[in-house]
Backbone as CSV, one residue per row, in Angstrom:
resi,resn,N_x,N_y,N_z,CA_x,CA_y,CA_z,C_x,C_y,C_z
1,MET,197.338,-81.340,-42.404,197.087,-80.415,-41.323,197.489,-78.993,-41.711
2,LYS,198.693,-78.885,-42.325,199.136,-77.554,-42.725,198.243,-76.981,-43.816
3,THR,197.756,-77.828,-44.694,196.893,-77.366,-45.779,195.585,-76.826,-45.219
4,GLY,195.027,-77.497,-44.244,193.787,-77.052,-43.605,193.977,-75.722,-42.903
5,ARG,195.096,-75.567,-42.217,195.390,-74.327,-41.507,195.607,-73.193,-42.511
6,LEU,196.344,-73.460,-43.581,196.591,-72.459,-44.621,195.265,-72.043,-45.265
7,PHE,194.418,-73.026,-45.544,193.110,-72.735,-46.125,192.282,-71.854,-45.183
8,ALA,192.305,-72.151,-43.892,191.547,-71.377,-42.905,192.054,-69.939,-42.840
9,VAL,193.382,-69.755,-42.863,193.969,-68.410,-42.802,193.602,-67.618,-44.055
10,VAL,193.724,-68.263,-45.212,193.381,-67.587,-46.471,191.894,-67.250,-46.493
11,PHE,191.062,-68.183,-46.064,189.621,-67.951,-46.031,189.277,-66.797,-45.093
12,LEU,189.880,-66.770,-43.916,189.643,-65.701,-42.950,190.103,-64.359,-43.506
13,ALA,191.250,-64.349,-44.172,191.747,-63.113,-44.775,190.795,-62.609,-45.852
14,LEU,190.279,-63.511,-46.667,189.333,-63.114,-47.711,188.037,-62.578,-47.119
15,VAL,187.553,-63.230,-46.076,186.327,-62.758,-45.423,186.546,-61.361,-44.852
16,CYS,187.669,-61.148,-44.180,187.979,-59.822,-43.628,188.086,-58.787,-44.742
17,LEU,188.717,-59.157,-45.826,188.862,-58.250,-46.959,187.497,-57.894,-47.541
18,ILE,186.639,-58.867,-47.692,185.308,-58.622,-48.257,184.464,-57.763,-47.318
19,VAL,184.526,-58.040,-46.044,183.677,-57.330,-45.088,184.181,-55.921,-44.808
20,PHE,185.482,-55.749,-44.611,186.001,-54.481,-44.113,186.644,-53.584,-45.162
21,SER,186.764,-54.006,-46.384,187.382,-53.142,-47.393,186.400,-52.054,-47.820
22,ASP,186.914,-51.032,-48.502,186.076,-49.924,-48.956,184.970,-50.387,-49.892
23,LYS,185.242,-51.408,-50.666,184.244,-51.907,-51.603,183.531,-53.144,-51.065
24,GLY,183.740,-53.430,-49.807,183.106,-54.588,-49.184,181.780,-54.223,-48.552
25,PHE,181.365,-55.055,-47.623,180.063,-54.900,-46.986,179.956,-53.588,-46.211
26,VAL,181.003,-53.235,-45.465,180.987,-51.992,-44.685,180.898,-50.795,-45.624
27,GLY,181.681,-50.816,-46.688,181.621,-49.735,-47.673,180.268,-49.651,-48.350
28,TYR,179.671,-50.806,-48.603,178.349,-50.861,-49.224,177.297,-50.213,-48.322
29,ARG,177.326,-50.533,-47.053,176.360,-49.943,-46.108,176.575,-48.445,-45.979
30,GLU,177.836,-48.031,-45.937,178.137,-46.602,-45.842,177.651,-45.872,-47.095
31,SER,177.829,-46.488,-48.243,177.345,-45.890,-49.493,175.827,-45.763,-49.480
32,GLY,175.148,-46.733,-48.906,173.690,-46.672,-48.794,173.238,-45.514,-47.928
33,ARG,173.921,-45.299,-46.808,173.579,-44.173,-45.935,173.861,-42.849,-46.634
34,THR,174.970,-42.776,-47.342,175.303,-41.558,-48.078,174.258,-41.280,-49.148
35,LEU,173.851,-42.309,-49.862,172.833,-42.159,-50.900,171.530,-41.649,-50.306
36,GLU,171.128,-42.204,-49.184,169.880,-41.786,-48.542,169.939,-40.320,-48.128
37,SER,171.041,-39.892,-47.529,171.148,-38.494,-47.107,171.187,-37.560,-48.312
38,LEU,171.815,-37.984,-49.395,171.842,-37.158,-50.605,170.457,-37.058,-51.241
39,GLN,169.678,-38.124,-51.176,168.317,-38.078,-51.712,167.444,-37.122,-50.904
40,ILE,167.595,-37.127,-49.593,166.845,-36.209,-48.734,167.235,-34.769,-49.044
41,GLU,168.527,-34.517,-49.181,169.015,-33.176,-49.516,168.504,-32.750,-50.892
42,ASN,168.479,-33.665,-51.831,167.986,-33.372,-53.175,166.512,-32.978,-53.141
43,GLU,165.710,-33.677,-52.349,164.293,-33.332,-52.215,164.119,-31.946,-51.611
44,ARG,164.920,-31.627,-50.600,164.841,-30.307,-49.964,165.175,-29.215,-50.973
45,ILE,166.237,-29.420,-51.738,166.648,-28.427,-52.727,165.605,-28.300,-53.833
46,SER,164.979,-29.394,-54.216,163.923,-29.345,-55.240,162.742,-28.505,-54.765
47,ARG,162.351,-28.682,-53.504,161.252,-27.871,-52.955,161.637,-26.394,-52.913
48,GLU,162.877,-26.128,-52.507,163.352,-24.745,-52.458,163.373,-24.133,-53.860
49,ASN,163.816,-24.882,-54.846,163.822,-24.396,-56.229,162.410,-24.077,-56.708
50,GLU,161.456,-24.905,-56.337,160.068,-24.653,-56.737,159.555,-23.355,-56.123
51,ARG,159.897,-23.100,-54.859,159.497,-21.832,-54.227,160.130,-20.652,-54.953
52,PHE,161.401,-20.792,-55.345,162.061,-19.721,-56.090,161.402,-19.502,-57.450
53,ARG,161.022,-20.581,-58.133,160.337,-20.449,-59.429,159.022,-19.680,-59.274
54,GLU,158.270,-20.008,-58.214,157.007,-19.314,-57.965,157.249,-17.836,-57.689
55,LYS,158.280,-17.537,-56.903,158.591,-16.146,-56.587,159.028,-15.393,-57.842
56,ILE,159.823,-16.023,-58.687,160.256,-15.398,-59.940,159.052,-15.102,-60.823
57,LEU,158.128,-16.049,-60.913,156.924,-15.845,-61.719,156.125,-14.654,-61.201
58,LEU,155.981,-14.554,-59.881,155.266,-13.417,-59.302,156.002,-12.109,-59.568
59,LEU,157.324,-12.117,-59.448,158.096,-10.898,-59.688,158.031,-10.464,-61.152
60,ARG,157.812,-11.391,-62.046,157.716,-11.048,-63.467,156.324,-10.560,-63.858
61,SER,155.299,-10.933,-63.101,153.949,-10.686,-63.603,153.000,-9.973,-62.644
62,ASP,153.239,-9.993,-61.357,152.274,-9.464,-60.388,152.778,-8.138,-59.809
63,PHE,152.182,-7.026,-60.275,152.634,-5.711,-59.830,152.426,-5.525,-58.333
64,ASP,151.321,-6.026,-57.781,151.068,-5.887,-56.339,152.146,-6.600,-55.519
65,TYR,152.576,-7.748,-55.988,153.638,-8.484,-55.295,154.955,-7.714,-55.377
66,ILE,155.245,-7.158,-56.546,156.471,-6.365,-56.713,156.452,-5.180,-55.759
67,GLU,155.300,-4.504,-55.670,155.176,-3.359,-54.773,155.363,-3.782,-53.314
68,MET,154.769,-4.909,-52.929,154.906,-5.395,-51.559,156.378,-5.669,-51.221
69,ILE,157.095,-6.326,-52.131,158.514,-6.609,-51.899,159.313,-5.313,-51.816
70,ALA,159.021,-4.364,-52.707,159.735,-3.083,-52.695,159.514,-2.354,-51.374
71,ARG,158.317,-2.413,-50.854,158.031,-1.739,-49.587,158.675,-2.468,-48.403
72,GLN,158.515,-3.786,-48.354,158.998,-4.545,-47.196,160.514,-4.666,-47.167
73,GLU,161.103,-5.029,-48.288,162.534,-5.333,-48.283,163.407,-4.124,-48.596
74,LEU,162.879,-3.167,-49.356,163.688,-2.018,-49.748,163.253,-0.728,-49.069
75,GLY,162.130,-0.763,-48.350,161.658,0.417,-47.639,161.186,1.528,-48.568
76,MET,160.761,1.199,-49.758,160.336,2.207,-50.730,158.919,2.681,-50.419
77,ILE,158.656,3.936,-50.807,157.328,4.524,-50.653,156.958,5.216,-51.959
78,ARG,155.678,5.543,-52.091,155.224,6.290,-53.266,155.537,7.770,-53.069
79,ASP,155.506,8.524,-54.172,155.829,9.954,-54.106,154.870,10.724,-53.207
80,ASP,153.611,10.344,-53.180,152.616,11.094,-52.415,152.435,10.575,-50.985
81,GLU,153.255,9.670,-50.538,153.132,9.119,-49.190,154.097,9.812,-48.229
82,ILE,153.669,9.889,-46.997,154.511,10.424,-45.930,154.668,9.310,-44.898
83,VAL,155.892,9.085,-44.477,156.171,8.027,-43.509,156.439,8.668,-42.156
84,TYR,155.731,8.209,-41.161,155.942,8.656,-39.791,156.636,7.535,-39.034
85,ARG,157.708,7.873,-38.388,158.428,6.877,-37.584,158.348,7.292,-36.120
86,PHE,157.986,6.371,-35.303,157.838,6.641,-33.884,158.912,5.887,-33.115
87,ARG,159.444,6.541,-32.110,160.444,5.900,-31.263,159.743,4.998,-30.268
88,GLU,160.335,3.860,-30.054,159.800,2.971,-29.023,160.383,3.379,-27.684
89,GLN,159.550,3.376,-26.674,160.023,3.797,-25.354,160.072,2.647,-24.403
């Protein structure tokens, strides 16, 4: 009788250890969720990197694109241009 009870307690302890430990079933599922979220983040960053590569290529080779960026982001104008600014009322 005592052997059966001892076996049951040890078995229950092992099951709890396997299921609830960091390297057990709960940890395994949590690692799976972490992996999935990291893969999604990796895909997002890869797409962003590709957009940056395209922009770098344009900045290195396309004068019209460079001029557009200089005008929009830096407010630059050509020497022969006059800028009129109107107040909003």
